[in-house]
PASE-496828 format. One record per atom (N, C-alpha, C, O): residue in one letter; y, x, z. Coordinates in steps of 0.2 Angstrom, whole numbers, plus 5000, padded with zeros to 4 digits. Each point is the difference from the previous one (the first is absolute). Layout:
% residues N
aYXZ...
//
This chain:
% residues 193
m466147955065m500449994993m500449954998m500149984995g500349995010g500549935001g500450005000g500349965003r500050104994r500750044997r499849924993r499449994998k501149975001k500549984993k500250054998k500550025002l499050004989l500650044994l500549964999l500049955002a500650104994a500549984999a499849974990a499650034997r500849905002r499650014993r500450004995r500649985001f499350064991f500549994997f499749994993f499650034996v500749905002v499949984995v500449994994v500549965000e499350084992e500350004996e500449934999e500549995002s499149974995s500449954999s500649955005s500449964999h499550065005h500549975007h500950044996h500549985001q499450084995q500550065003q500649954993q499849974996p500950055006p500549934996p499950064994p499949984994v500150115007v499950054993v499550015000v499749995006k499950024987k499250004999k500050074996k499750055001y500949944992y500150074997y500650025000y500449965002m499850124998m500250055000m500749974996m500549995003g499449984992g500650004996g500549945002g500650004999c499249945005c500149955001c500650015006c500449955002y499750125001y500450025005y501050014996y500150054996d500249915006d500749994998d500550074999d500350024995h499850005012h500150075003h499650055003h499549995003a500750064995a499750075004a500850025003a500650004997l499150045010l500550035003l499850104999l499450034999v501449995000v500050094995v500249975004v500149955004h500450164996h500050035001h500850014996h500050024994c500949985010c500449994994c500150054999c499950055004p500349954989p500050084997p500550025001p500150064997r500749925006r500250025002r500450055007r500250065002c499549865003c500350035008c499149995003c500050005006d499349984991d499450015005d499849975002d499450005001g501149955002g499949935003g499649954996g499650014995m500549945009m499349974996m500449934995m500449965002a499250074991a500349934995a499349964997a499450025001v500849924996v499649974996v499949984993v500449984996r499050045005r499850004989r499749965001r499549985004r501049994990r499649894996r500350024992r500550044999d499349944998d500149974993d500150064997d500650004997g499150085002g500350074997g500950015003g500550004996r499450005012r500950005004r499950035003r499450015000v501150055007v499850015006v500649995001v500550014995t499749945013t500549985000t500050025007t499450005003c501250025000c499950045008c500649945004c500549994997g499350005007g500449965006g500550055004g500549985004s499450094994s500150085008s500850004992s500549965000c499450074998c500450014994c500349994995c500350044997a499549895002a500249984994a499449994994a499749954997f500250105003f499750034993f499549964997f499549985004t500650014988t499749984996t499850024993t500450044998s499049955000s499950044995s499449974997s499749975003e500250044990e499649974994e499650054997e500150054997l499349925004l499450075001l499950014992l500050064997h499949895000h499849994993h501149974996h500349955000r499850124999r500649974995r500149984994r499550024996k500849955002k499849964995k500450044991k500649984999p499350054996p500350084999p500749994997p500450055000n499849864997n500649995000n500650005005n500650014999e499349985007e500350015006e500650034999e500150044995d500349965010d500650045001d499650055006d499850005006k500350064988k499950045007k500550065005k500050055003t500449914996t500850015009t499549985005t499649964999k500450065007k499849965005k500849975002k500650024998p499249925006p500549995004p500050005008p499450005003p501250005000p500350055006p499449965005p499849944999q500050095007q499249965005q500750005004q500550035000i499349905003i500349995008i499550035005i499450014999v500949995005v499550045006v500449965006v500650015001m498749945003m500149995006m499750025006m499650055001c500749915003c499650055007c499549975002c500049945000s499350105001s499449975001s499949985008s499449995002e501250005002e499949985006e500349935000e499649955000c501350065000c499849914998c500549974993c500349955001n499650104992n499749964995n500650004998n500049954996r500850095005r500649984999r500450064995r500050065003y500149944993y500250044994y500450065004y500450005005v499450074991v500150055004v500350034994v500550045002g499449964991g500350044992g499749984996g499549965001t500950104994t499249994991t500250035001t500550025002y498750014992y499950084999y500150004994y499749954997r500550084999r500249994996r499650094996r500050055003a499749964989a499450045000a500850064998a500549984998g499550105004g500450045000g500549985005g500450055001r499749925001r500549985006r499850045007r499749975004p500550094998p499949985008p500249995005p500549995002l498749995002l500349975008l499750045003l499450024999q501149995004q500250065009q499449975004q499550025000r500849905006r499849995002r500449895000r500449965001l498750054999l500049905000l500249995011l499650025004r500949944996r499849945007r500149965001r500649984999c499049965003c500149945002c500649995007c500050015006q500449984990q500649975006q499849955007q500250015006r499349944992r499949965006r499550045004r500350015006c499050004993c499550045004c500050054999c499550035003g500850024993g500050075001g499450044997g499850055002w500049934994w499650034996w500050044996w500449974995t499550085004t500350054994t499450034998t499550005002r500750054992r499650004993r500350064998r500649994997e499250085004e500350054999e499350044994e499450004999p501350044994p499750004996p499550075000p500150045005d499549984992d499550064999d500550054999d500650004998a499050055005a500550075002a500050054991a500450044997r499149945002r500350024992r500349964994r500250014995s499749935008s500349964997s500249955001s499649985004s501349974992s500349955004s499449974998s499750024995w500049925010w500049944996w499350014993w500349994995r499150035004r499750004996r499749934996r499749955001e500650084991e499549944997e499350005001e499550035000p500649905002p499149975000p499450034995p499949974995r499850075008r499250024996r499649944993r499749955000p500550114995p499549934995p499550015002p499750065000e500049905001e499349985000e499849934997e500449955002k498950024994k499749974997k499949955005k500249954998w499550055009w499749975003w500350045007w499950055002a500449895002a500250045007a499450005005a499649965000r500450095005r499550005004r499749955005r500449965001l499050035001l500149925005l500250025007l500150055002w500049915002w500750025005w499449995005w500050055005l499449904995l499350015003l499450024996l499749974996e500350105007e499750024996e500050095007e500450045002i498749974998i499650045004i499850054998i500150004994e499450055008e499650045000e499549995006e500150005006f499149984991f499649975004f499450084998f499850014994r500250025010r499350054997r500250014998r500349954999g500050094997g500350004992g499849984997g499650034995q500449885005q500349974995q500549945002q500249995005r500049994989r500549954999r500149945002r499749964996l500850025011l499849945002l500349954998l500450015005w499849944992w500649984997w500149935000w499449984999a501249965002a499849944999a500949984997a500550035002l499449924993l500749994997l500549995003l500650035000n499149905005n500550005003n499849965007n499550025002q500849945002q499749975006q499649934998q499749975004q500350024992q499449944999q499350054999q499549985004h500450094990h499650015000h499850055006h499450024999l500850005005l500150035006l499549975003l499650035003s500449904997s499949955007s499549974997s499849955003l499750084989l499549994997l499850045002l499849975005m500150094995m499750075001m499949995009m499550015003e500949974999e499949995008e499349965004e499650025004d500649924992d499249975000d499550024998d499549995003y500650044992y499250024996y499850065003y499450025002v501150024999v499850045006v499750005004v499550045001a500849905006a499849985007a499449964999a499849995006a499849974988a499749964997a499450075004a500150065000g499249875003g499450025002g499749964992g499750044996v500349945003v499749944996v500750004992v500650005001r499150004993r500550024995r499649934994r499449994999e500950005000e499949934994e500449994996e500549974999t499050094994t500749994993t499549994996t499450005000g501049984994g499849994993g499450024996g499850065001p499849924995p499450034998p500350044996p499650054998f501049954999f500250054993f500650055003f500449995004n499650064993n500250065002n501050014998n500350055001s499949884997s500849994999s500249995005s500649994998t499450005008t500649995007t500350065004t499850065000i500649925004i500150075003i499550035006i500050055004a499749914997a499550015006a499450054998a499850055003s500149904988s499350064997s500550034998s499950014994r500650035007r500150064995r500450055007r500550024999l499350005006l500150035005l499550034999l499449984998p500850115005p499550045000p499650015004p500249985006a499350034995a499350015005a500250025006a499949975005w500650094995w500350015007w500349965003w499950015006i500549944991i500249935005i499649975002i500149975006k499350034989k499449945001k499850015004k499949945003s500050115000s499250055003s500649985011s500550015001g499049965002g499849975005g500450065007g500450005005k499150064992k500350055005k500750034999k500350035004n500149944991n500750025000n500549965004n500650005000r498949945005r500549945000r500550025003r500550014996g499450015010g500650025003g500550055000g500649995003d499350054993d500450064996d500749984998d500550025002l499149934991l500049954996l500949955004l500649994999l498949995004l500749935008l500550065001l500550024997r499250005007r500750075001r500350024996r500550025003a499649994989a500250044994a500349974998a500650025000l499249904999l500249934999l500849945006l500449964999a499350085006a500750005005a500550044999a500650015003k499150034994k500650074997k500449974997k500549985002l499249984989l500449994998l500549945001l500649994998r499149965006r500549945004r500250005000r500549974998a499850115009a500250015004a500750044996a500450035003r499649964991r500550014992r500549954997r500550004996l499149965010l500549924994l500650005006l499949995006p500750014991p500649955005p499549935006p499549974999e500850045006e499949955007e500249914994e499749954998d501050075000d500149964998d499949964992d500349954999m499250074998m499550004997m499749914997m499749995005p500349984993p500049934999p499250004999p499750034995p499849925012p499050014999p500249974992p500549974998t498850054998t499849964995t499549975003t499850015006t499949934989t499549955000t499450024995t499649955000
//
C-alpha cells in the first residue's frame, strides 16, 4: 500500500462544462482528413474545404470555388469547382498527389449536418470520443486517476461520464484506447494548457 495514487481534482480543470470547448476536431466531408468545427463552420487545412453548417435562408446558393492546398507542405495545388471534373492533383514542390475516385472525378462534399468526430473509437460496443486534444487530456487524467474529486452536482463533464468510463476495472483498457485516440492527433499540434 505504499503506492501513491494519481489524483483528479475537477476544480483544477480549465474546462468544466462541455459547452465551454471552443472547437471540435472532425472528419472533413471532402477529403476525410482532420478538420476543425468552430462556431457552426467546418474548416479543413488539407483541402481548404469550408462550410457553414447552418445556412442563412437569404444566403446566395451558388458555391464559390474551393482552393486545394497540399497536405504536406501547405502549398497551392489547384481549385475545385462544383461540376468541373478534376483528373488529378499534384504538388510541384513535394510530389503529394490526390487521385479522384474511380466512380467519379472529385466528389461533391457529403451534405451532413454534423461532421463525424476525429477522436472517436469503438470500445467494447460503446462509443469512446473526445471533442479535441484538451477534452482528450481531461479524459486521460480522469481515467488514470485512482482518486477522483468531483463537484456535488451533475452538470460537469466528469459527473456526466458513463459508468463504464468511471469503472476502475476498465482503467487499463481505457487508457490504451485513449492512447490510440492520442496517436490520431498530428505530432506538430500545439499542446493545450
